[in-house]
ChimeraX commands (.cxc) that place a marker at each C-alpha (Angstrom):
marker #1 position 3.24,-4.56,15.05 radius 0.5
marker #1 position 5.51,-6.22,12.52 radius 0.5
marker #1 position 4.52,-9.49,10.84 radius 0.5
marker #1 position 5.96,-11.42,7.92 radius 0.5
marker #1 position 3.56,-12.20,5.05 radius 0.5
marker #1 position 4.87,-14.63,2.44 radius 0.5
marker #1 position 8.44,-13.72,3.38 radius 0.5
marker #1 position 7.93,-9.93,3.38 radius 0.5
marker #1 position 7.82,-7.86,6.57 radius 0.5
marker #1 position 4.75,-5.63,6.97 radius 0.5
marker #1 position 3.73,-3.14,9.62 radius 0.5
marker #1 position 0.11,-3.66,10.71 radius 0.5
marker #1 position -2.24,-2.28,13.34 radius 0.5
marker #1 position -2.32,-4.09,16.70 radius 0.5
marker #1 position -5.20,-6.53,17.19 radius 0.5
marker #1 position -5.82,-7.13,13.48 radius 0.5
marker #1 position -7.77,-10.31,12.70 radius 0.5
marker #1 position -7.13,-12.59,9.73 radius 0.5
marker #1 position -10.42,-11.44,8.18 radius 0.5
marker #1 position -9.24,-7.81,8.48 radius 0.5
marker #1 position -5.95,-8.71,6.79 radius 0.5
marker #1 position -7.76,-10.36,3.87 radius 0.5
marker #1 position -9.83,-7.21,3.35 radius 0.5
marker #1 position -6.78,-4.94,3.66 radius 0.5
marker #1 position -4.88,-7.01,1.07 radius 0.5
marker #1 position -7.97,-7.05,-1.21 radius 0.5
marker #1 position -7.95,-10.85,-1.50 radius 0.5
marker #1 position -10.85,-13.15,-2.35 radius 0.5
marker #1 position -11.36,-15.35,0.69 radius 0.5
marker #1 position -12.93,-18.22,-1.28 radius 0.5
marker #1 position -9.62,-19.16,-2.87 radius 0.5
marker #1 position -7.21,-18.90,0.05 radius 0.5
marker #1 position -5.41,-21.11,2.50 radius 0.5
marker #1 position -3.66,-19.35,5.39 radius 0.5
marker #1 position -0.97,-20.50,7.82 radius 0.5
marker #1 position 0.08,-18.53,10.88 radius 0.5
marker #1 position 3.36,-19.63,12.43 radius 0.5
marker #1 position 3.34,-22.85,10.38 radius 0.5
marker #1 position -0.16,-23.81,11.56 radius 0.5
marker #1 position -3.00,-24.00,9.04 radius 0.5
marker #1 position -5.92,-21.84,10.19 radius 0.5
marker #1 position -9.37,-23.15,9.30 radius 0.5
marker #1 position -11.61,-20.67,7.52 radius 0.5
marker #1 position -14.13,-20.94,10.39 radius 0.5
marker #1 position -11.43,-19.56,12.73 radius 0.5
marker #1 position -10.27,-16.60,10.62 radius 0.5
marker #1 position -12.60,-14.14,12.37 radius 0.5
marker #1 position -11.37,-15.18,15.83 radius 0.5
marker #1 position -7.66,-15.29,14.92 radius 0.5
marker #1 position -5.89,-12.11,16.04 radius 0.5
marker #1 position -2.45,-11.48,14.68 radius 0.5
marker #1 position 0.47,-10.84,17.04 radius 0.5
marker #1 position 3.76,-9.02,16.65 radius 0.5
marker #1 position 6.30,-11.35,15.03 radius 0.5
marker #1 position 3.75,-13.70,13.41 radius 0.5
marker #1 position 4.78,-15.41,10.20 radius 0.5
marker #1 position 1.85,-15.66,7.80 radius 0.5
marker #1 position 1.75,-17.66,4.58 radius 0.5
marker #1 position -1.14,-17.04,2.19 radius 0.5
marker #1 position -1.68,-19.43,-0.71 radius 0.5
marker #1 position -4.03,-18.57,-3.59 radius 0.5
marker #1 position -5.75,-21.47,-5.35 radius 0.5
marker #1 position -6.05,-21.14,-9.10 radius 0.5
marker #1 position -8.40,-23.29,-11.14 radius 0.5
marker #1 position -8.61,-23.99,-14.81 radius 0.5
marker #1 position -6.66,-25.81,-17.43 radius 0.5
marker #1 position -7.61,-28.75,-19.56 radius 0.5
marker #1 position -6.82,-32.42,-19.47 radius 0.5
marker #1 position -5.56,-33.93,-22.70 radius 0.5
marker link #1:1,2 radius 0.2
marker link #1:2,3 radius 0.2
marker link #1:3,4 radius 0.2
marker link #1:4,5 radius 0.2
marker link #1:5,6 radius 0.2
marker link #1:6,7 radius 0.2
marker link #1:7,8 radius 0.2
marker link #1:8,9 radius 0.2
marker link #1:9,10 radius 0.2
marker link #1:10,11 radius 0.2
marker link #1:11,12 radius 0.2
marker link #1:12,13 radius 0.2
marker link #1:13,14 radius 0.2
marker link #1:14,15 radius 0.2
marker link #1:15,16 radius 0.2
marker link #1:16,17 radius 0.2
marker link #1:17,18 radius 0.2
marker link #1:18,19 radius 0.2
marker link #1:19,20 radius 0.2
marker link #1:20,21 radius 0.2
marker link #1:21,22 radius 0.2
marker link #1:22,23 radius 0.2
marker link #1:23,24 radius 0.2
marker link #1:24,25 radius 0.2
marker link #1:25,26 radius 0.2
marker link #1:26,27 radius 0.2
marker link #1:27,28 radius 0.2
marker link #1:28,29 radius 0.2
marker link #1:29,30 radius 0.2
marker link #1:30,31 radius 0.2
marker link #1:31,32 radius 0.2
marker link #1:32,33 radius 0.2
marker link #1:33,34 radius 0.2
marker link #1:34,35 radius 0.2
marker link #1:35,36 radius 0.2
marker link #1:36,37 radius 0.2
marker link #1:37,38 radius 0.2
marker link #1:38,39 radius 0.2
marker link #1:39,40 radius 0.2
marker link #1:40,41 radius 0.2
marker link #1:41,42 radius 0.2
marker link #1:42,43 radius 0.2
marker link #1:43,44 radius 0.2
marker link #1:44,45 radius 0.2
marker link #1:45,46 radius 0.2
marker link #1:46,47 radius 0.2
marker link #1:47,48 radius 0.2
marker link #1:48,49 radius 0.2
marker link #1:49,50 radius 0.2
marker link #1:50,51 radius 0.2
marker link #1:51,52 radius 0.2
marker link #1:52,53 radius 0.2
marker link #1:53,54 radius 0.2
marker link #1:54,55 radius 0.2
marker link #1:55,56 radius 0.2
marker link #1:56,57 radius 0.2
marker link #1:57,58 radius 0.2
marker link #1:58,59 radius 0.2
marker link #1:59,60 radius 0.2
marker link #1:60,61 radius 0.2
marker link #1:61,62 radius 0.2
marker link #1:62,63 radius 0.2
marker link #1:63,64 radius 0.2
marker link #1:64,65 radius 0.2
marker link #1:65,66 radius 0.2
marker link #1:66,67 radius 0.2
marker link #1:67,68 radius 0.2
marker link #1:68,69 radius 0.2
view
């Protein structure tokens, strides 16, 4: 199947779950927010969310740090 991840088309196996995608992309799940087709997917639903051909996925990484002056 073909999906778009952050604007880039990728070919993935059929039936892949969001949790599988995170592992495949070697991302740290604790610092992510994920949208599928412009809908925010709650972390509790990642395991149950199966990707479909044509899905548009946006993955945002949260970065901490910095200092206040």
